[in-house]
N, C-alpha and C positions, 0 to 999 in steps of 0.2 A: 504493500500500500504506500509506504513512504517513498519507494523508488518511483512508483507510477506518478504520484503527486509531484515529486521533484522534477521528473522528466516533463510533465505537462507544464510546470511553472517555467522551466527554461524555454520550452517551445513557444509559450505565449508571451515571454518576456519582451520580445522584440516585435511582436505582431501588433495589429491595430487594436486588439482588445487587452493590451498589456496592463493598463491602469485598472480596468474593471476586474481582470483576473487576479491582479495582485491583491485587491481588496478581499475577494472571495477566498484566495489562498491563505491570506493572513488570518482571516476569521476561522477558517477550518483548522488552522494549526494552533489556535489559541489554547485549547486544552493541553497540548503537548509542551507548551512553553514552561510549564512548571517542572519539567524534567531537566536534570543537569546535562549540559552539552558534552562534557567529558569529566568524569570524576573517578578518582581512585576509589576502590571498594571500601577502603578504610577512612576515606575523607569524611570529615564532619561538616564541611561547608555546605550551606544551603544552596539549592539550585538557583535561586534568584541572585544570590551573592556571586555565583560563578558567572552568570550571564552579565551581571552588572560590572564585575571586575574586568571581564573580557572587553566590554564596551569601553570602559575607561582606558584600558591598555591600548585598544585600537585608536581611540581618539587622541591619546597622548602621542602615539607613534605618528599619526597623520599630521597633527599639528607640528611636531618636530620636523618631519620631512618637508612640509610646506615652508616652514621658516628657513630650513637649510637651503631649499631650492631658491627661494627669494633672495637669500643672502648670497648664494652662489651667483645668481644673475647680477646682483649689485656688484659683487667682487669682480666678476668677469668684465662688466662694463667699465668699472673703475680701473682694473688692471690693464685693460686694453688701451686705456682711456686717456689719461691726462695729456699725453703728447699729441694724440690724434685730435683731441678736442681743441687744443691750442692751435694746431695747424689749421683746422677748419675755421677757427675764429680769425686768424691772421689772413687766410685766403679770402674770407668773406670781406674783411676790411679792405684788402687790396682791390677787390672788385668794385666796392662802393667808391673808393678813391678814384678809380679810373673813370667812373661815370661822372663824378662831381667835377674833376679837373678837366675832362674833355668836353663835357656837354652842359653842366648844370650851374656853373659858377655865377652866371648872370642872374638867373632866376632865384638863386639863393642869396643874392646881394653880397657875394664874396668879393673882396677887393683883390682882383687879379691883375697883375702887371701885363704889359704887352708881350713879355717873354714867357708868360704862362705861370709864373710863380705866385703862390699865395702863402700866407702865414699858416703854419701848422696849428698855432694856437687858435686861429679863427676857425679852422676846420673842426677842431675838437669842441667848439661851442655850438655846432649845428645840431638841431633837434631832428636827427635822422637815426635810423636803425640799419644795421648791416643785414646781409642775406642770412646771417646766422642768428638774427633777431637780437643782436647786442646793440645797445645804445652807443652811438658814436662818442657821446660824452663819457662813456665808461672806459674808453680806450686811453692809452697814454702816448706820450711822445716816443717812448721805446717801442710800443706796438707799431707806430707809423714807420719807424726806422726798420723794424723787422719785416714789415710788409714790403718795403722798398727792396730790402736785401734779398728776400725770398722770391721776388717776382722773376720768373724764368725768362720773360721777354724784355726785362729791363725797361718797363714802361715809364718809370719815374726817375726824376733827379732831385736830390736834396742840395740845398745851399744854405750855409750859415752866414748871416750878414748882420753886423752890429749886434751880435749876441742873440739874434732871432733866427729860428729855423724855418726855412721856406721849402715848399715842395711844388713840383709841376709834373704834368704828364709830358712825356717827350714828343709825342705826336698823336694824331688821331682826333684833333679838335674840330668841333663845329662852332665854337664860340668866335664870333666875328671880331672881337677886340684884340685877338692875338695877331701879331704881325710876323710873317715868315722870317724876316731878317733878324728879329729879336729872338725868336724861338730856335732857329735852325742855322746851320752852317751852309753857306752857298757852295755849290759845286761849280767850279770855274773851268774845269777841263775834263774831257772824257777819260783821261788817264787816271783820274781819281776813282773811277768806278770800273770794277772788273766785271760785275754782273748787275744788270738792272732788269728785273722781271716782275711782272704782275701776275698773281695767281687768281684764277676765276673758275667758272663752271661752264660746262657745255651748254646748259640751258640759257646762259647769258650771251653766248657767243654771237648769235645772229644780231642781237641788239647792239653789241659792241662794234661789230663790223659795219653796221649801218650808221651809228652815231658817234663812235669813238669811245674812249674811256672817260667817264664823267665822275666828277668828285662827289656828286649827289649832295647830301646835306653837310658834308665836311668841307674843310678849307682846302684840302689837298687830295690828289690822287696818290695812292700809296704803291710803292714798288719795293721789293725786297732786294737786298744786296747779295743774296746767295740762294741756293736751292735747298729744299728740305733734306737732301742727302749730304749736305756739307759737314755734318757731324755735330751741329749745334742747333738749338731751337732758333728758327729764323723769324725775326719780327717783320711785320709788314705783309705776311701771307698766312692764310688759314691752313691748317694741317691737312684738310680734306679736299683741297682744290684738285681738279682733274684737267685743267687747261693752264698752260703757261704762255704769257705774252711778253716778248722781249722788246725792250725799247732801244732805239738807235740814239744813244746819248749824244754822240758827236753831232749828228744832224739836228737834234732838238736844240742843243746849245747854240749852234750856228744860226738857227732861225729865231733866236731870241727867247726860247722857252727857259724859264727860270727853274733850276733844279736845286734841291737842298738835301742835306743829310742830317738826320737827328742823332742825338747822343747814343741811341741804341741801334744805329746803322740802318735805319729805314730811309729810303730815298723818296722824297716828296716833291710834288710839283702842283702848281695851280693850273698848269697847262695854258691854253689860250681860252680865256673866258670860261674856265672851269672844265675844259675838255682837252684830252690828248688825242689828236686826230689819228686815224688809222695809218696815214702815210709815214708816221714815225715808228711803226712796228717793223722790226727786222725779221721776226719769225714767230710762228705760233705752233706750239707742240702740245700733244696730250701728256698727261702726267698720271702715273709714273712711266708710261711706256715710251715717252719721248718720240712719238710718231709725229711727223710733220703734218700740219693742217694747212692746206692751201687757202689763200685769201686774196 
């Protein structure tokens, strides 16, 4: 009888009648709950005490296990933790600095010089939060310095002047108050540039061949001074580009196009009225296959 009832209980446990059957099953077992679960024949403990003590032991074990599991999760997160959390915090700070220094200074009423520099102390007063949801005001000057030092593309420059620390983005601005001559070093000869290449995507190629390379919302069209396989992270080009456009630097300079180079070796130009015409392209290739694309 016990075996039959137990089998039925297990069979209905997961079925659609599980809750109804559990009630009937528990009621049918009520007369048997006065019997000890397991007792030595010489034991004097009461049946209810045996069941009660077993429940207590199970509860205690479960609570201990749960607390250890939770503690393990906390320890695991913390142990993995402090260095990665700090890196995430600094990376998020760098991303916000890039946005502010390239695009947001005017709307935030930051006092930005024509060479792009702003006071770090002014930045740390802004009521903004980073992508890690940390208040900018909660960061320190040392955090700013670390963000500059850790940036793999060297997007920032620091300058100490009259005891005040200043910071700027090296390139990529859309802020119109920036002047190229103040921000960048002019390129006066093609001998100064070994490679001048713009990275883009096949989906953009028809438009580029029709209208030239346009600076869009930024001050400059960007070119890289190297290829992605040159062994270092190249600024001025996204990592996932699949088309390379090479510029004829000598011809561009001869025709009066102004070219500049930033502190992190990005080549920039305003082109002519914001456009680099197709006639200044020397070649177009697929990347990474390096297959020539006729144009």
